[in-house]
Backbone bond lengths (Angstrom), bond angles and torsions (degrees), N, CA, C in turn:
res aa  C-N    CA-C-N  psi(-1)  N-CA   C-N-CA  omega(-1)  CA-C   N-CA-C  phi
1 M - - - 1.465 - - 1.524 110.04 -
2 I 1.335 116.42 131.57 1.461 120.74 175.52 1.529 107.94 -78.64
3 P 1.351 118.03 127.66 1.470 119.19 -179.67 1.521 111.27 -63.88
4 S 1.317 116.12 147.38 1.467 120.87 179.88 1.516 110.55 -66.63
5 L 1.321 114.91 144.17 1.462 120.00 172.24 1.520 108.18 -76.79
6 K 1.308 115.81 136.76 1.465 121.02 179.41 1.524 108.61 -104.27
7 I 1.327 115.33 119.60 1.461 122.42 -172.44 1.525 110.95 -114.85
8 G 1.319 115.85 140.93 1.455 122.06 169.41 1.512 109.22 -105.05
9 L 1.327 117.35 124.82 1.468 122.29 178.54 1.524 107.16 -97.05
10 I 1.321 116.36 111.44 1.462 121.73 -170.51 1.531 109.09 -107.62
11 G 1.324 115.20 108.35 1.455 121.78 -172.99 1.515 109.38 107.47
12 C 1.318 117.40 119.76 1.468 121.62 -175.28 1.523 111.36 -116.27
13 G 1.323 116.12 38.56 1.466 121.10 179.09 1.518 111.77 -85.84
14 R 1.335 115.02 -151.62 1.466 119.62 -175.11 1.530 112.68 -66.45
15 A 1.337 118.21 -35.97 1.470 119.78 -179.72 1.519 110.15 -61.34
16 A 1.336 116.46 -44.10 1.462 120.07 177.97 1.522 110.74 -63.13
17 E 1.330 115.89 -43.27 1.466 121.31 -175.74 1.519 112.91 -71.29
18 L 1.331 116.45 -46.30 1.462 120.66 -171.03 1.519 113.87 -93.69
19 I 1.329 117.51 -18.58 1.465 120.28 -176.75 1.522 112.01 -114.86
20 Y 1.326 115.87 -58.87 1.466 119.00 -167.03 1.523 114.21 -79.15
21 L 1.318 118.41 -26.72 1.470 120.08 178.45 1.528 111.34 -55.46
22 S 1.301 116.31 -53.93 1.469 119.88 -176.87 1.520 112.03 -77.16
23 A 1.341 116.97 -36.58 1.466 120.25 -175.57 1.527 111.63 -67.26
24 I 1.337 117.77 -47.51 1.463 120.41 -177.15 1.520 111.30 -65.51
25 N 1.322 117.14 -36.14 1.472 120.47 -177.50 1.528 113.10 -66.95
26 K 1.322 117.22 -7.57 1.467 120.56 176.46 1.534 112.03 -80.43
27 F 1.336 116.23 -10.98 1.465 120.40 -177.05 1.537 109.15 -104.90
28 S 1.322 115.31 108.22 1.467 119.76 -176.05 1.523 112.93 -70.70
29 D 1.333 117.63 -18.74 1.458 121.37 -178.14 1.524 112.62 -99.96
30 V 1.330 116.79 19.63 1.466 122.34 -179.74 1.527 108.97 -129.71
31 E 1.320 116.35 134.05 1.459 121.65 177.68 1.525 110.15 -121.82
32 V 1.313 116.94 130.82 1.465 120.46 167.92 1.521 106.02 -87.52
33 V 1.327 115.86 106.91 1.466 120.64 -175.15 1.522 112.28 -97.34
34 A 1.354 116.34 -10.01 1.467 119.39 -179.53 1.516 110.61 -153.92
35 V 1.319 116.27 141.14 1.460 122.10 169.37 1.524 107.64 -120.14
36 V 1.331 115.46 146.03 1.460 120.90 -175.77 1.519 109.62 -129.40
37 D 1.317 116.46 126.56 1.463 120.83 175.05 1.532 108.39 -168.19
38 P 1.338 118.79 137.58 1.465 120.04 177.70 1.528 113.55 -68.50
39 N 1.341 115.94 -17.59 1.458 121.09 179.73 1.526 109.42 -89.26
40 E 1.338 116.92 110.06 1.463 121.29 -175.34 1.528 112.22 -60.24
41 E 1.310 116.54 -40.56 1.465 120.31 -178.89 1.523 111.32 -61.59
42 R 1.336 115.67 -41.91 1.460 119.60 -178.68 1.531 111.81 -69.80
43 R 1.324 117.63 -42.97 1.469 118.10 -179.28 1.529 111.33 -68.99
44 E 1.342 117.33 -29.35 1.461 119.93 174.59 1.526 110.26 -67.68
45 L 1.330 115.88 -42.76 1.470 121.21 -179.51 1.522 111.28 -59.93
46 I 1.334 116.51 -46.87 1.460 120.86 -176.99 1.527 111.10 -78.90
47 G 1.330 117.09 -44.56 1.455 120.99 -174.39 1.512 114.40 -61.22
48 K 1.317 117.43 -34.02 1.472 120.12 -176.83 1.532 112.39 -71.09
49 K 1.326 116.33 -10.75 1.464 119.89 179.28 1.531 112.17 -82.49
50 F 1.338 117.16 -10.39 1.455 121.06 -179.98 1.530 109.89 -116.18
51 K 1.321 116.82 141.82 1.462 121.23 -179.26 1.532 110.59 -73.55
52 N 1.320 116.02 141.76 1.468 122.52 174.78 1.531 112.00 50.97
53 C 1.312 115.04 42.98 1.469 121.40 -177.53 1.530 109.77 -104.19
54 F 1.330 115.59 130.28 1.454 121.10 178.79 1.528 110.42 -94.43
55 H 1.324 116.13 151.03 1.463 122.12 -176.34 1.534 109.14 -110.82
56 Y 1.347 115.46 134.12 1.458 120.35 -178.43 1.528 110.43 -129.96
57 H 1.322 114.37 143.31 1.463 120.13 176.99 1.523 110.83 -73.71
58 S 1.327 117.20 -35.66 1.461 121.69 -178.02 1.524 109.98 -149.70
59 L 1.317 115.69 167.62 1.456 122.27 179.95 1.522 109.50 -81.23
60 D 1.330 116.96 126.22 1.465 119.10 176.68 1.522 110.12 -136.28
61 G 1.338 115.42 171.61 1.448 120.83 -174.72 1.510 114.04 -60.15
62 N 1.331 117.26 -39.98 1.466 120.92 -179.49 1.521 111.53 -62.55
63 L 1.333 115.64 -41.28 1.460 119.85 177.85 1.529 110.21 -65.04
64 I 1.315 117.12 -46.91 1.467 121.04 -177.13 1.523 111.15 -58.47
65 D 1.335 116.39 -36.64 1.462 120.16 -179.83 1.525 112.37 -65.06
66 Q 1.328 117.57 -20.78 1.475 121.59 -176.07 1.531 113.40 -89.11
67 I 1.335 117.63 -9.14 1.466 120.24 -174.19 1.528 111.67 -117.59
68 D 1.332 115.02 159.82 1.457 121.51 174.92 1.519 111.65 -91.78
69 A 1.338 116.01 -25.75 1.466 120.17 -176.35 1.519 109.83 -163.19
70 G 1.325 114.80 161.99 1.451 120.71 177.22 1.514 111.65 -123.82
71 I 1.320 116.17 141.35 1.471 122.15 172.25 1.519 106.72 -108.52
72 I 1.328 116.31 116.57 1.457 121.30 -174.63 1.524 110.10 -101.00
73 C 1.324 115.88 114.38 1.469 121.10 176.27 1.531 109.35 -133.09
74 S 1.321 114.35 37.50 1.464 122.91 176.08 1.528 108.65 -87.03
75 P 1.351 119.16 176.88 1.464 120.37 177.48 1.535 112.18 -55.91
76 P 1.341 118.12 145.21 1.465 121.86 -173.46 1.526 115.33 -55.75
77 D 1.331 117.63 -31.73 1.464 118.30 -177.30 1.533 112.85 -72.18
78 T 1.335 117.81 -3.73 1.464 121.70 177.30 1.524 112.81 -102.40
79 H 1.319 117.91 -8.60 1.461 121.42 -170.23 1.526 113.95 -61.78
80 I 1.328 116.76 -43.25 1.468 119.65 -176.93 1.527 110.60 -64.08
81 A 1.327 117.00 -49.52 1.466 121.01 -177.21 1.526 111.19 -62.49
82 L 1.332 117.48 -44.73 1.459 120.78 -178.68 1.530 111.64 -67.45
83 S 1.325 117.04 -42.30 1.471 120.67 177.72 1.522 110.67 -61.87
84 S 1.314 115.89 -40.06 1.466 120.52 -179.51 1.518 111.09 -61.21
85 E 1.339 116.86 -43.89 1.463 120.31 -179.03 1.527 111.39 -62.70
86 L 1.314 116.46 -38.67 1.461 120.42 -179.58 1.528 111.47 -71.38
87 L 1.325 117.05 -44.15 1.464 120.49 -179.33 1.523 111.87 -65.21
88 K 1.321 117.08 -33.73 1.470 120.74 177.17 1.521 111.07 -58.92
89 K 1.330 115.54 -32.39 1.463 121.23 -178.21 1.535 111.23 -97.80
90 N 1.345 116.12 15.68 1.470 122.03 177.16 1.535 112.48 60.66
91 K 1.339 115.38 40.09 1.461 121.41 177.55 1.526 109.77 -108.40
92 Y 1.319 116.65 135.26 1.466 120.99 178.24 1.521 110.48 -68.52
93 V 1.334 113.95 151.16 1.461 119.81 -175.01 1.527 110.13 -133.70
94 L 1.330 116.19 132.20 1.464 122.58 167.31 1.522 106.42 -112.72
95 V 1.338 116.61 119.76 1.462 121.52 -175.83 1.519 110.21 -112.29
96 E 1.311 116.28 125.93 1.463 120.33 172.14 1.525 109.27 -64.25
97 K 1.329 115.97 146.61 1.462 119.82 177.67 1.531 109.99 -67.35
98 P 1.353 117.84 152.98 1.463 127.12 -9.42 1.524 111.25 -78.28
99 L 1.322 116.19 160.38 1.456 120.17 176.38 1.523 110.36 -58.88
100 A 1.330 116.41 -37.87 1.467 122.38 177.52 1.517 107.65 -164.61
101 L 1.330 115.67 172.30 1.468 120.69 178.44 1.521 112.20 -90.18
102 S 1.336 117.20 -10.14 1.459 122.43 176.83 1.523 107.93 -157.16
103 T 1.316 116.76 176.75 1.460 120.49 -179.41 1.530 112.29 -85.69
104 G 1.311 117.44 2.37 1.463 120.46 177.92 1.523 111.33 -61.73
105 G 1.325 116.89 125.70 1.459 121.65 179.82 1.512 114.64 85.74
106 I 1.333 117.40 -3.79 1.459 121.13 -177.58 1.535 111.34 -66.91
107 K 1.324 117.04 -43.19 1.467 120.41 -179.30 1.521 110.71 -57.26
108 E 1.332 116.14 -44.39 1.462 120.50 -179.83 1.534 110.98 -65.11
109 L 1.345 116.89 -36.35 1.459 120.85 179.19 1.538 110.14 -66.08
110 I 1.319 116.64 -41.43 1.469 120.61 178.34 1.525 110.21 -61.35
111 E 1.318 116.54 -43.72 1.464 120.83 179.60 1.528 111.16 -63.91
112 L 1.337 116.00 -38.69 1.461 120.15 177.98 1.532 111.14 -62.95
113 E 1.327 116.01 -45.09 1.456 118.98 -179.39 1.518 111.09 -64.59
114 S 1.331 117.38 -39.15 1.460 120.27 -178.53 1.532 112.39 -64.05
115 S 1.323 116.47 -27.24 1.469 120.43 179.87 1.535 112.21 -97.62
116 S 1.329 117.16 -4.88 1.457 121.75 -178.69 1.527 110.97 -89.12
117 K 1.324 116.31 155.31 1.454 120.96 174.66 1.531 110.94 -83.54
118 A 1.316 115.89 -4.99 1.468 121.53 179.45 1.528 109.16 -114.68
119 S 1.325 117.05 -176.12 1.462 120.95 178.26 1.519 110.71 -148.55
120 L 1.329 115.24 169.60 1.463 122.81 -176.53 1.519 109.70 -109.34
121 M 1.323 115.47 129.58 1.459 121.94 176.99 1.518 109.27 -110.72
122 M 1.331 116.25 135.61 1.460 121.44 178.62 1.526 110.88 -85.53
123 G 1.329 115.37 143.53 1.458 121.54 178.90 1.507 112.82 -85.03
124 F 1.323 117.18 62.15 1.463 121.83 177.13 1.531 108.57 -96.96
125 N 1.329 115.92 71.99 1.465 120.75 -172.79 1.521 113.78 -65.17
126 H 1.350 117.37 -22.03 1.463 118.62 -178.36 1.530 112.11 -63.74
127 R 1.313 118.12 -19.27 1.462 121.21 176.97 1.533 111.61 -62.02
128 Y 1.336 116.87 -23.96 1.459 120.88 -175.36 1.526 112.36 -98.66
129 W 1.314 117.15 4.76 1.458 122.12 179.34 1.527 108.14 -69.83
130 Q 1.313 117.99 126.60 1.464 122.78 -172.35 1.530 114.28 -50.06
131 P 1.337 120.04 -50.14 1.464 118.39 -179.69 1.522 113.61 -66.07
132 I 1.333 117.82 -27.67 1.465 120.62 176.92 1.521 110.23 -67.89
133 V 1.333 116.28 -44.34 1.466 120.80 177.88 1.525 110.14 -60.87
134 H 1.327 116.15 -42.47 1.465 121.55 179.89 1.532 110.37 -64.96
135 L 1.324 116.98 -43.53 1.467 121.10 179.95 1.528 110.64 -62.26
136 K 1.317 117.01 -44.01 1.465 120.68 179.18 1.529 110.79 -59.51
137 E 1.330 116.72 -41.92 1.457 121.01 178.86 1.523 111.17 -63.37
138 K 1.333 116.16 -44.01 1.463 120.24 -179.44 1.525 111.94 -63.75
139 L 1.333 116.30 -40.84 1.463 119.69 -178.59 1.526 111.72 -70.52
140 S 1.309 117.23 -27.66 1.466 119.50 175.99 1.528 110.90 -69.99
141 E 1.350 116.89 -27.39 1.458 121.69 177.23 1.528 111.65 -82.31
142 N 1.333 115.93 -29.22 1.468 121.45 -176.55 1.523 108.42 -134.19
143 P 1.347 117.66 75.73 1.465 121.35 -169.13 1.529 116.15 -74.28
144 K 1.332 118.57 -8.54 1.463 120.46 -178.61 1.527 109.43 -75.10
145 I 1.332 116.64 109.01 1.466 121.85 -176.65 1.523 109.78 -111.77
146 N 1.313 116.34 129.52 1.463 121.34 179.81 1.523 112.08 -93.43
147 S 1.320 117.56 -38.95 1.462 120.64 179.61 1.526 109.45 -159.89
148 A 1.335 114.87 158.89 1.465 119.82 178.82 1.525 109.42 -151.09
149 E 1.327 115.72 144.57 1.465 122.41 178.31 1.535 108.60 -137.76
150 M 1.340 115.75 141.33 1.459 120.46 177.99 1.523 109.63 -135.29
151 V 1.326 116.00 136.24 1.468 122.11 177.96 1.523 108.44 -130.02
152 L 1.334 116.51 124.41 1.465 121.92 173.65 1.522 108.24 -129.97
153 T 1.309 116.15 118.75 1.460 121.19 173.55 1.520 108.18 -131.58
154 S 1.323 116.20 159.34 1.467 118.93 176.07 1.517 110.02 -143.33
155 N 1.323 114.49 149.86 1.461 121.11 173.31 1.523 106.12 -86.55
156 Y 1.320 116.41 86.74 1.466 121.65 -170.75 1.528 111.89 -66.46
157 S 1.336 116.64 -26.50 1.463 119.72 -179.97 1.531 111.08 -66.26
158 K 1.337 117.33 -28.27 1.458 120.79 178.00 1.519 111.37 -70.62
159 W 1.343 115.78 -34.84 1.468 120.49 179.58 1.522 110.17 -70.86
160 N 1.332 116.41 -42.85 1.469 122.29 174.15 1.531 112.51 50.49
161 P 1.347 118.42 68.61 1.463 121.45 -176.82 1.528 112.50 -56.61
162 V 1.327 114.82 150.64 1.456 120.66 -175.01 1.521 112.01 -81.73
163 S 1.350 117.18 -47.07 1.465 119.22 -167.94 1.525 115.85 -121.47
164 F 1.332 118.71 0.62 1.465 118.97 178.53 1.524 108.82 -158.34
165 I 1.329 115.00 162.54 1.461 121.42 177.10 1.521 107.89 -117.94
166 S 1.313 116.83 131.36 1.458 121.64 -176.49 1.525 110.20 -118.06
167 D 1.330 116.09 144.26 1.462 118.77 175.04 1.534 108.90 -88.75
168 P 1.340 118.41 169.68 1.469 120.30 -175.87 1.521 113.81 -58.68
169 L 1.337 117.48 -32.01 1.461 118.96 -179.12 1.523 111.59 -64.85
170 D 1.323 117.17 -42.83 1.468 119.96 178.58 1.521 111.80 -77.74
171 N 1.327 116.98 -30.19 1.455 121.14 -176.26 1.526 112.12 -83.27
172 L 1.335 116.91 -50.96 1.462 121.79 -175.41 1.523 113.12 -103.19
173 G 1.339 116.48 -25.07 1.455 120.86 -177.50 1.521 114.32 -54.01
174 P 1.346 118.96 -45.76 1.466 118.94 -179.93 1.527 112.80 -57.74
175 H 1.349 117.37 -41.15 1.468 119.94 177.50 1.526 110.50 -64.86
176 L 1.328 117.06 -45.76 1.455 121.03 -177.36 1.522 110.96 -58.60
177 F 1.330 116.57 -52.90 1.460 120.04 -174.99 1.527 111.85 -70.23
178 D 1.330 117.08 -33.22 1.464 118.51 176.42 1.521 110.98 -68.75
179 L 1.327 117.06 -39.55 1.467 119.93 178.48 1.523 111.21 -63.18
180 I 1.318 117.27 -39.16 1.462 120.19 177.85 1.529 109.93 -59.24
181 R 1.323 117.22 -49.25 1.468 121.21 -179.08 1.526 110.61 -65.37
182 F 1.338 116.91 -37.92 1.459 120.99 -176.61 1.525 111.93 -74.12
183 I 1.324 117.80 -49.92 1.464 121.27 -175.58 1.519 111.99 -64.69
184 F 1.335 115.64 -46.82 1.466 119.46 -174.40 1.525 112.56 -91.27
185 N 1.332 116.50 -8.13 1.462 121.89 179.19 1.530 111.71 55.17
186 K 1.332 115.13 41.24 1.462 121.88 -179.88 1.530 109.38 -139.97
187 E 1.330 115.16 155.39 1.451 120.24 178.79 1.522 110.72 -84.77
188 I 1.331 115.81 150.09 1.465 121.72 176.31 1.528 108.35 -77.58
189 K 1.321 116.59 127.83 1.461 121.44 -178.32 1.524 112.28 -95.86
190 S 1.330 116.73 -46.15 1.466 119.65 -177.87 1.515 110.76 -152.64
191 I 1.349 114.91 162.64 1.462 121.48 -179.91 1.521 109.42 -140.77
192 S 1.327 115.72 133.78 1.466 122.79 169.83 1.523 106.67 -117.01
193 A 1.334 117.20 129.63 1.468 119.09 -173.77 1.520 111.95 -144.46
194 V 1.316 114.89 149.35 1.472 121.43 175.03 1.524 108.37 -137.65
195 S 1.320 115.24 155.61 1.458 121.23 173.56 1.522 108.17 -92.81
196 A 1.332 116.10 124.14 1.467 120.95 -177.84 1.526 111.40 -101.90
197 G 1.318 116.94 16.43 1.461 122.57 -178.34 1.509 108.97 144.39
198 E 1.304 117.08 178.92 1.462 120.25 -179.94 1.522 110.71 -63.24
199 D 1.334 115.38 122.63 1.464 122.45 178.97 1.519 112.65 61.03
200 I 1.335 117.52 30.75 1.467 122.31 176.81 1.521 108.10 -130.34
201 F 1.328 116.90 124.50 1.462 121.14 -177.02 1.528 110.55 -131.48
202 Q 1.334 114.56 134.03 1.455 121.73 175.22 1.522 107.65 -115.09
203 M 1.325 116.98 137.05 1.457 118.71 -178.90 1.513 111.89 -147.54
204 N 1.325 113.76 156.92 1.462 121.97 173.38 1.518 106.95 -117.47
205 V 1.324 116.21 116.37 1.461 121.74 -175.56 1.525 108.56 -107.95
206 K 1.326 116.16 122.74 1.469 121.02 177.84 1.520 109.33 -102.67
207 I 1.334 115.03 133.70 1.456 120.92 178.79 1.532 109.67 -119.89
208 S 1.310 116.66 171.30 1.462 121.29 179.14 1.526 110.25 -54.14
209 G 1.322 116.03 145.48 1.453 120.41 -179.60 1.512 113.36 92.30
210 G 1.347 116.79 6.32 1.460 120.97 177.11 1.512 114.67 74.07
211 I 1.321 118.13 20.31 1.468 122.27 -179.02 1.528 109.55 -90.92
212 S 1.338 116.44 132.77 1.462 122.44 176.59 1.530 109.55 -111.02
213 I 1.319 115.49 137.07 1.456 121.07 -178.73 1.525 108.76 -122.18
214 K 1.322 116.92 121.67 1.466 121.53 177.11 1.528 108.61 -82.87
215 C 1.327 116.52 128.22 1.464 120.60 -174.48 1.525 111.89 -129.06
216 H 1.324 114.61 148.35 1.462 122.24 176.46 1.521 107.95 -133.08
217 L 1.345 116.00 129.28 1.464 122.96 175.30 1.513 108.91 -127.09
218 S 1.317 117.11 136.66 1.464 117.92 176.93 1.519 111.44 -167.14
219 H 1.330 115.01 158.85 1.456 122.64 167.37 1.518 107.17 -100.15
220 L 1.314 116.21 113.41 1.454 122.35 -179.44 1.527 108.83 -125.21
221 N 1.326 115.98 -170.05 1.470 119.66 176.99 1.521 111.01 -92.47
222 K 1.335 116.31 15.89 1.453 121.40 -179.22 1.521 109.25 -147.66
223 T 1.333 116.80 142.08 1.459 121.27 177.30 1.526 109.85 -94.57
224 I 1.325 115.08 124.46 1.470 121.65 179.66 1.524 108.48 -129.11
225 K 1.315 116.39 133.31 1.462 122.12 170.97 1.511 105.82 -132.79
226 S 1.316 117.27 108.58 1.464 119.74 -179.33 1.521 110.89 -141.17
227 I 1.316 114.86 143.21 1.468 122.11 178.51 1.517 107.40 -138.31
228 K 1.324 115.46 129.17 1.463 120.68 178.55 1.521 108.47 -125.40
229 V 1.323 116.09 126.80 1.468 121.56 -178.84 1.518 108.64 -130.98
230 R 1.333 115.09 125.93 1.459 120.73 176.60 1.529 109.37 -106.23
231 S 1.329 116.24 127.27 1.455 121.60 172.74 1.522 108.23 -112.78
232 D 1.312 117.34 -174.49 1.467 119.72 -179.96 1.523 112.25 -62.38
233 N 1.336 115.54 -36.73 1.461 119.29 -171.49 1.525 115.06 -108.47
234 E 1.344 116.62 -22.07 1.459 119.55 -172.77 1.521 111.79 -142.11
235 T 1.330 114.03 160.74 1.451 121.21 169.82 1.517 107.84 -120.78
236 F 1.317 115.96 127.66 1.467 121.72 179.75 1.520 108.98 -109.50
237 F 1.341 115.29 140.77 1.454 119.92 -177.60 1.524 109.42 -138.66
238 V 1.332 115.75 119.10 1.461 122.18 177.32 1.520 108.83 -107.10
239 T 1.318 116.25 133.83 1.461 119.70 177.59 1.525 108.97 -145.58
240 L 1.308 115.90 155.60 1.461 122.25 -172.74 1.517 113.29 -59.75
241 S 1.318 117.44 -31.08 1.464 120.97 -174.25 1.525 113.35 -88.46
242 S 1.323 117.51 8.65 1.457 120.29 -172.60 1.522 111.84 -138.26
243 V 1.334 116.19 150.98 1.462 121.20 172.74 1.527 110.37 -99.54
244 R 1.336 116.48 1.19 1.456 121.92 -174.81 1.530 112.02 -99.48
245 I 1.331 115.83 160.53 1.467 119.87 173.82 1.531 111.16 -117.24
246 N 1.304 118.18 -3.86 1.467 123.83 172.07 1.530 107.32 -161.82
247 P 1.325 119.27 162.71 1.462 127.88 1.30 1.526 112.03 -71.96
248 E 1.335 115.37 179.07 1.459 120.70 178.17 1.535 109.78 -63.71
249 P 1.357 116.59 160.79 1.468 119.78 179.12 1.525 112.26 -53.72
250 G 1.310 116.00 136.86 1.451 122.45 -178.24 1.516 108.62 167.60
251 N 1.323 116.72 -170.49 1.459 121.07 -176.39 1.526 113.00 -62.38
252 I 1.346 116.44 -41.57 1.467 120.08 -178.55 1.520 110.11 -65.42
253 R 1.320 115.62 -46.32 1.469 120.13 -179.81 1.540 110.22 -62.21
254 S 1.316 117.21 -43.38 1.459 121.14 -179.61 1.523 111.15 -60.90
255 F 1.334 116.86 -42.00 1.464 121.46 179.14 1.528 110.84 -63.47
256 L 1.326 116.87 -45.88 1.462 121.36 -179.57 1.524 111.49 -64.53
257 D 1.334 116.67 -41.48 1.464 120.69 179.64 1.531 111.30 -65.72
258 L 1.339 116.11 -40.50 1.463 120.25 178.32 1.526 110.60 -63.68
259 N 1.317 116.36 -41.28 1.458 121.48 178.80 1.537 110.89 -62.44
260 D 1.333 116.53 -41.80 1.471 121.09 178.03 1.529 110.82 -63.21
261 M 1.323 115.86 -42.51 1.456 120.52 -178.19 1.534 111.20 -64.31
262 I 1.318 116.51 -41.97 1.471 120.79 179.11 1.531 109.93 -62.90
263 K 1.325 117.39 -42.23 1.469 121.19 179.00 1.524 110.92 -62.46
264 R 1.357 117.08 -41.66 1.467 120.29 179.56 1.530 110.92 -62.44
265 K 1.328 115.71 -42.18 1.468 119.18 -178.69 1.523 111.44 -68.44
266 L 1.319 116.86 -39.47 1.464 120.45 -179.60 1.523 111.12 -67.08
267 T 1.327 116.68 -36.05 1.471 120.82 -179.47 1.525 112.27 -94.26
268 R 1.351 115.81 0.85 1.467 122.32 178.01 1.530 112.60 56.30
269 K 1.293 115.92 40.25 1.467 120.87 178.77 1.522 110.35 -86.05
270 T 1.312 115.55 147.12 1.469 121.13 177.56 1.515 109.51 -66.35
271 S 1.331 117.31 142.20 1.464 120.60 178.04 1.529 109.02 -63.28
272 P 1.336 118.21 148.82 1.466 121.28 -176.23 1.529 113.94 -56.17
273 I 1.330 118.59 -37.23 1.470 119.45 -177.80 1.522 110.16 -72.75
274 K 1.331 118.47 -35.97 1.465 120.87 177.56 1.526 111.10 -71.39
275 K 1.319 115.95 -31.42 1.463 120.20 -179.42 1.528 111.39 -65.32
276 T 1.323 117.02 -21.81 1.469 120.02 -177.93 1.529 111.49 -60.26
277 Y 1.328 117.08 -32.53 1.467 119.50 179.46 1.533 110.97 -69.99
278 D 1.325 117.09 -35.89 1.464 120.43 175.94 1.530 110.47 -63.48
279 I 1.329 115.57 -44.05 1.469 120.19 -179.38 1.529 110.28 -65.84
280 Q 1.327 115.71 -41.42 1.463 120.07 179.55 1.529 110.93 -60.97
281 L 1.330 117.02 -45.34 1.461 120.30 178.48 1.524 111.46 -65.48
282 K 1.315 117.40 -40.44 1.467 120.97 177.35 1.523 109.82 -57.25
283 N 1.327 116.84 -46.14 1.464 121.14 179.46 1.528 111.43 -63.72
284 F 1.330 116.06 -39.27 1.466 120.48 -179.57 1.528 110.51 -65.99
285 F 1.319 117.29 -44.32 1.462 120.30 -179.13 1.533 111.17 -67.38
286 E 1.328 117.01 -36.16 1.469 120.02 175.71 1.527 110.59 -66.46
287 L 1.313 115.94 -38.40 1.462 121.71 177.28 1.529 110.61 -56.83
288 I 1.324 116.20 -44.76 1.470 120.93 -179.29 1.526 110.46 -65.65
289 R 1.324 116.71 -47.03 1.466 120.32 -176.17 1.531 111.97 -66.35
290 L 1.326 116.52 -35.80 1.461 120.35 -177.19 1.526 112.81 -91.60
291 N 1.351 116.17 -5.17 1.463 121.31 179.17 1.533 111.10 57.69
292 N 1.326 116.38 45.61 1.460 122.36 -178.29 1.522 111.60 -94.67
293 Q 1.336 115.68 171.92 1.452 121.68 172.62 1.522 109.28 -81.60
294 A 1.329 115.87 137.42 1.472 120.19 -175.93 1.521 112.03 -70.25
295 H 1.325 114.52 143.53 1.475 121.01 173.37 1.530 108.16 -153.45
296 P 1.359 118.46 124.20 1.473 128.08 -1.28 1.528 111.35 -68.08
297 G 1.334 115.17 147.15 1.446 119.62 -174.85 1.517 113.90 -125.04
298 I 1.336 115.16 -155.62 1.465 120.86 -176.01 1.523 111.39 -57.92
299 K 1.326 117.13 -41.31 1.468 120.54 -179.33 1.527 110.86 -55.73
300 D 1.331 116.27 -41.77 1.464 120.82 -179.03 1.530 111.27 -70.99
301 G 1.335 115.88 -36.49 1.465 119.41 176.54 1.519 111.67 -64.97
302 I 1.334 116.46 -40.22 1.470 121.30 179.51 1.524 110.65 -66.21
303 A 1.339 116.91 -41.48 1.471 120.43 179.88 1.527 110.83 -57.90
304 A 1.327 116.82 -38.96 1.469 120.63 178.75 1.522 110.90 -68.36
305 I 1.339 116.99 -40.42 1.475 120.57 178.74 1.521 110.46 -62.01
306 L 1.329 117.54 -45.01 1.472 121.54 179.96 1.523 111.20 -61.69
307 A 1.332 116.36 -40.37 1.468 120.06 179.10 1.525 110.92 -64.99
308 I 1.329 117.05 -38.95 1.468 120.69 177.80 1.528 110.00 -66.00
309 E 1.329 116.77 -42.58 1.467 120.16 178.79 1.528 110.73 -62.51
310 A 1.334 117.12 -42.01 1.461 120.78 178.06 1.520 111.07 -62.29
311 T 1.332 116.18 -38.89 1.466 121.21 178.55 1.530 110.85 -62.63
312 R 1.318 116.70 -45.12 1.466 120.35 -179.70 1.533 111.18 -64.44
313 I 1.323 116.02 -40.96 1.468 119.46 178.73 1.523 110.38 -62.95
314 S 1.335 115.97 -43.68 1.466 120.34 -179.45 1.526 111.36 -62.48
315 I 1.335 116.56 -41.96 1.468 120.49 178.85 1.529 110.08 -61.45
316 N 1.321 115.78 -43.92 1.472 120.16 179.74 1.518 112.70 -66.47
317 K 1.330 116.60 -20.20 1.468 121.61 179.98 1.531 110.99 -109.26
318 N 1.341 115.13 28.79 1.473 122.41 173.65 1.526 113.61 57.37
319 G 1.307 116.35 41.72 1.454 120.29 173.94 1.509 115.80 89.56
320 K 1.308 118.16 10.60 1.466 120.85 178.96 1.525 110.15 -60.81
321 E 1.336 116.14 140.94 1.463 120.80 177.87 1.527 109.75 -69.89
322 I 1.313 115.98 125.01 1.472 121.73 -178.36 1.523 108.50 -114.56
323 F 1.313 116.22 125.37 1.462 122.21 179.22 1.531 108.95 -90.66
324 L 1.330 115.59 130.18 1.454 119.63 -174.28 1.527 112.71 -65.29
325 N 1.329 117.63 -30.59 1.460 119.33 -178.67 1.525 112.58 -73.43
326 E 1.339 116.70 -4.90 1.469 120.46 177.84 1.525 112.01 -98.07
327 I 1.351 116.60 -4.49 1.474 120.40 178.61 1.512 109.04 -84.54
328 N 1.324 116.05 128.28 1.472 120.14 179.87 1.523 110.09 -76.96
């Protein structure tokens, strides 16, 4: 029998409640033995959902010694300090995005990981979304891209965070910029951005190879995830309500998407976007057991932070193009 992995769930906010409660319980060989949160009500709410789980006000050495890894879903400004404590004790870490709100302390975190027997994995679950994986494969076969557009919005009032308020750049920006690097397999070179209203951002993201991607981020009363890519021969379209990347939106696409949705409901299958958290956890638990290097890791988390910083600088400079290699 393989011994169960012992996990500490650090942060008992909405991510723990709405994502990790159900996802972790699908793994029979994993135990959440501790929950950590300064809010007693929240740690009681989350902790009682796991058997033989202890509740802690804060992360300390005694707790760390009892676990194999930590899942950090606390407010972003705590991520660096909490990850550092775990890596010092050679414990694997899964961190919800963003890795941090700035690059402060990042150098020290990288040095800690390099000397640790464990590693840090970023919570970029959108990488495991079925249509994203399919799109990446298609673009690797047909790399000539003529244009690309990405839209990410969320109904933030539905999420209703417990202990902090995040703007779209910190909330959705990490997913957007990571998806750009992941799908196109290229680094972000520069960003031009403007604010089009409260919590609404428009940007032009340039990546290696001279490709420009038009992007929209916002907190609205509706959640939208869409990606449109035109190549010489095909147009690919990813949207939240579909597992397909073509044909383009229209009657045929609507019929196929409706048929897929009916099949999922009849067979009680998890929706593709929700399934990404199961896949992410599976990869994280395999990482721990095999003692591998995390991917996506710190490098990917830093790339997203730099892109967000470039976006903010560009907005403050009325849309000026900001090159990421010029940010200190």
